N, C-alpha and C positions, 0 to 999 in steps of 0.2 A: 757246116764248119766255118764258113765266112761269116754268117751271122753271129756265132758264138765268139769269134775273133773280135768283130766290131763292137760287141757288147763288152767284152773284156778291156778293149782300149778305152771305152767311155767310162768304165768303172775306175780304171787307172787314172784318167785324167781327172775325174771327180776327186779322187784321193788326193792327187797332187795339188789340186786347187784348194782342198780343205787344208792340206799342211802348210800351203803357203799363206792362207789366211791366218792360220794359227800362228805361224812364225811372225807375221806382222803385228798381231794382237800382243804377242809375247814381247816384241820389240817396243810396242807403245807402252806397255805396262812397265817395262825395264826403264824407258824414258821417264815415266812418271815417278818411278821409284827414285831415279836419279834427281828428279825435281825436288821431291820430298827431302831427299838427302841433303841436297844443296841448301834448301830452305831451312832445314833443321840445323845445318852448319851455321847459316846466317843468323838464325835466332840465337844459337849458342854464343856467337860472336857478340851479338847486341847484349846478351846477359852478362858476358864476361866484361864488356866495356860499359856497363849501365851507369856507373858513377860519371864517367866522362860524358855520355850521352845526356844525362840529366842536367849537367853543368852547361851543355850547349843549348839544351832547351830553355833552361833558366835565363841564359843570355839572349835567347830569341825573344822570350816574353819581355825582358827588360828593354830589349830594342823597341818592341811593339808599344810599350807602355811608358816609354820615356818621353818627357815633355819636348815637344818641338817648338819652333819659333812661334807658330800660331797659339800653342798652349800658354807659352810664356806671356804672350801679349794678353790673354784672358787672366793669367795670374795677377798680373800688374793691374788690370782694370778691376778685378775683385778686391784687392787690396785697398786700392784708391777709394772704391765705393764704401767698404767697411769703415775706413778711417774718416771719411767725410760724414758718414752717419754717426760715428762715435762722438764727434766734437760739435756737430752742428744740430742734429735732429733728436738725439737720445740722451743728452746729458740730464743729470739730476737738476731739476728746476729749483729757483730760489723759493724759499718759504715766505709767503706773504701774511700780513695780519688779516684779520677776518674781513674788515671793510674794504681793504684794497682788493682782496681777492674777489669779493662780491662785485665790486664795481668793475673789475676786469672780465667778468663772466658775462657772455653774451646771453641776453634775455633777462638778466636781473635788473629790475627797476626799483624805483623809489618806494619804500614800504614804512608804514607806521602803524602802531596798534590803535585801531579803531573798530572794535568788535560790537555790533549791536546784536547781543547774543540771543540765539534761538537754539535750543538744545539740538545737537546733531545736525543743524541744518543752516549754516551760513550761507549768505547770497553769493552768487558769481563775483560781484564787484568786491565783496569782502574777502573772499579767497584770494583774489589777485592783488589787492592793496595791502593786506596784512602780512607781516612775517610769517614764516612757518611756525606753527603752534608748537612744535617740538624743540624749538629754540628757548622757549620760556623757561626761566629759572627763578623769577621774583615770586616771593612767598611760596616757595616749594615745600618748606617745613619737613624737610628730610626725604621727601618723595624721589629726589634725584641724588641721593648719597651713593657713594661707592665708586665714583668715576675717577678718583685720583686727579693727577694733574690734567687729565683730558676732560674733566668735569661732566656736563651734561651730553657730551658727544659719545660718552660710553654708556650713560644710563638712560637716555632717550633714544629708543630703538629706531626712531625715524632717521637717525644717522647712520644706520647699518646699511652698507652698500648693496645688500640683497634684500634682507627683511624690510628695510626702509622703503623699498618700491611697493611693498604691500601695506605696512603699518604706517609708514610716513605719509603715503597717499591718503589712507584712511583718516589719519589725523588732520590733515589739511581740510579734507572735504566735510569733516564733522567738527572742526575747531576743537579738537582735543590733543592731549599728549599721552602717549603710551611709554611707560618705563621698562626697564630690562626685566622686571618681574611680571610683565603683562598686566600691570595695574594702569588704568586710565584716568586722566583728569580733564575736566572742562577748562578751557583757556579763556579768561576774560581780559577786557582792558582795565588796568589799575594804574595808579599814579604814585610816583615815588615822592620823597620829601620836597623835591624841588618842583613838583607839579607836572613832571613829564610823564606822558602815558607809556605804559609798558605793559607787555602781556604777562600775565600771571596766573598762577594755578589757584583755582578756588575751591571746587569740591570734586568728589570723585565722579567718574563715569563709569558706564558698564563697557568693558572690552568687547564683549560679544555684541553689543549694540553698535559699537564703532564699526565693527566689520559688517554687520548685516545691513546697517543704514547705508554704508558705502554700496553694498551690493544692490540695494533697493534703487539707489540713485542711478546705477549703471543699467539696471534691467527694467526698472518699472516706473521710472519718472521722466520717460520721454526724452526729448532732445535736451531740455534744461538740465536734467540729472546727468546725462552723458557729457555735457559741456562742463559740468562741475568737476566730474571725475577726470575728465581729460585735462582740464586746467591744473587740476591738483596734481596729477601724475607729471606734467610738464614742470611744474614749480618744484616738486620733489627732485626731478632729475637735475634741474638748474641749480638747486641748493646744494646737492651732493657734489656736483662739479665745482661749485665755487668753494667748498670746503676742503676738497682733496689736497690742495697745494697750500693750505695755511700752515701756520707753525705746528699746530697739533694735528693736523690732518684728520683722517677718519680711522676708526678701527678696522681690523681685519673682519670680513664677514662671518656673522653667526656666533663668533667666539664671545662676544658681549653677553649674550643671554645664557651662555653656559657658564662663563666664569669671568666677570668684569675685571677682576683683579689680573688674571692672566692676560687679557686683551690689553690692559694698561702697561704690563711689564713687556709685553712683546713690542708695543708701540714705542717704548723707551729704548729698546734695543734696536730699533729702526724697521721693525715689522709692522708698518702701517700702510694704508692705501697709497699714499704718494709714492713711496718707494716700490711698492708692489706693481702699480701701474707703469712706473718708468722701466723697471727691470723687463716686465712684460712687453713694454714697447721695444726695448733693445733687442729682445729675443725675436719679436715679430719681424722687425726690419732687418735683422741679421738673416733670418730664414728666407725673407723675401728676396734678398740680394742673392743668396745662395741659389735659389730657385731660378732666378732670372739668368744667371750665370750658366747654370746647368742646361737650361733650355737653349740658349743662344749657342753654347759650345756644341750641343748635340746636332744642331742644324748643319754643322760642318762636317758630319760623318760621310765618308765616301765609300761605298760598299766595294768599289774596285780596287781600293787602295788598302783599306783597313782588313785586319785579320777577321773581326767580327764586331758586332755591336757591343757585346759584353766587355771584349777586351778595350775598345775604345772608351767605354764608360769608366774604366780604371783611370784613364787620363783626366776625365772630367772629375772623378772623385779626388784625385791628387790635387788638382787645381783648387777645389773647394777646401780640402784640408790644409793645404799650405797657406793658402790666403787668409783663412780664419786664424790659423796659428800665428802668422806674421802679425795681423792686425791686433790680435789679443795680447801678443808678447809686447808689441811696441806701446800698447795702451797701458800695460802694467809697468813698464820701464818709465814712461812719462809721468804717470801718477805718483809711482814711488820716489822718482827723483824730485819732483816739485814738492811733495809733502816732506821729504827730508830736508828741503831747503826752506821749510816754514810755510809753504804756500798751502794752507789747510783747504782752500777753495778748490784745490786740484781734486779732492775726493769727488767732486760733482761730475767729473769726466770719467770716473771708474765704470768701465763697460762690464757689469755683472752678467747681464743677459747675454751679451755677446760671448762672453768667456763660458758660459754654460753651453751655448751652441757650439763653440769650438770644441769642447770636450766630448760633446755628443758626436760630432763629426769625425773627430780622431778615432773614437771608438768603433763607429759604425762603418766608417770607410775602410779602416784597416782590415776589419772583418770581411767585408766585401772583396777587397783587393786579394786577401788570402785565398777566399773561396774561387775567385776567378783564375787565379794563379794555379791552384790544385787542378782545376778542370782542364786548364791549358796544357799542363805538364802531363796528366793522365791521357789526354787525347793525342798529343804529340808522340808520347812513348809507346803507346798502344799502336799507332799507325806503323811505327817503326818495326815493332815485333810482328804484326800482322802481315806486312809486305804486300805481294800481289796475290790475287785470288787464283787458285788453280783451275784448269781447264782439263778435266778428265773424261771428255767426251770421246769414246772409242767406237761409236757408231759408223 
């Protein structure tokens, strides 16, 4: 009887313990349900006040990306560098006459026509002392027609800024001239009515041989052949450089062999190599300044202070966009005001390349800033909706 009573007491105690545990679990679950209810109410409140919260996040973004004193210093530095570049480094240069331009070109020496003609094989001394053969137009007899006001610079493709490196070099090393129709002529020394020696066209050459003889000199004629080709290439480069900033300049690359008339018309409208090189220089220097400012500003990034590297870069992008815009706007105002007052030479200060870079920066930087702002708002708004993580451990 006592054993049965003891067992009954144990069973009742076990039952009471189970009930107590169940009650505790129920209380825990009820507590979690209350947490969920509270969190649901909080999220509902966030949703109800979404517009206000988004405005606050937007203000937070503007605070992080607004320019501070350091950023303004970088802005003024960038503007100053762009303005100095515009008026000292990348102005459109004065156009010179052919002789003055040649004399001002490093590497250009005294030249005179004195060809001791050997078919496709002038000596190294002859290559160096004679003018480039594709400048010859004496006794051309129509071989160089179609160049318009630019004359032989359109019809002799040794003047092409790209093709000239091939055909012009080959012409120099073989004492020939190749025209826009890929017809070649041997160049001799002739004499005008006053007895002055001049390069002249005498008889046709074979364009295929012009190229193959050049190749043979480079590959199969030892050191002497390589010296001839090297000297010819150097002479070609020097000549092109001396012609770029002359009054007629050089045509756009390759256009001449496609349509000489089009090349002449483009040149008359300002699309010649002198202007293209200048605009390219303006763009290159402008991009270099932007890159330098971007790198220097990036060095001041402080992870402990800034929200993130991408948000910090928004300020960098603003510095670049603002500085380029200010520099370009001031340039347009300066040029416009001076031209309206009759100072036509002010056009030489027009920063076309810099303006192109400015438009590119405004478009790309604005796109980048919009993207970062969208990411910032999404991240901040999601953080408010998410709240704290739950701990549902009931073990």
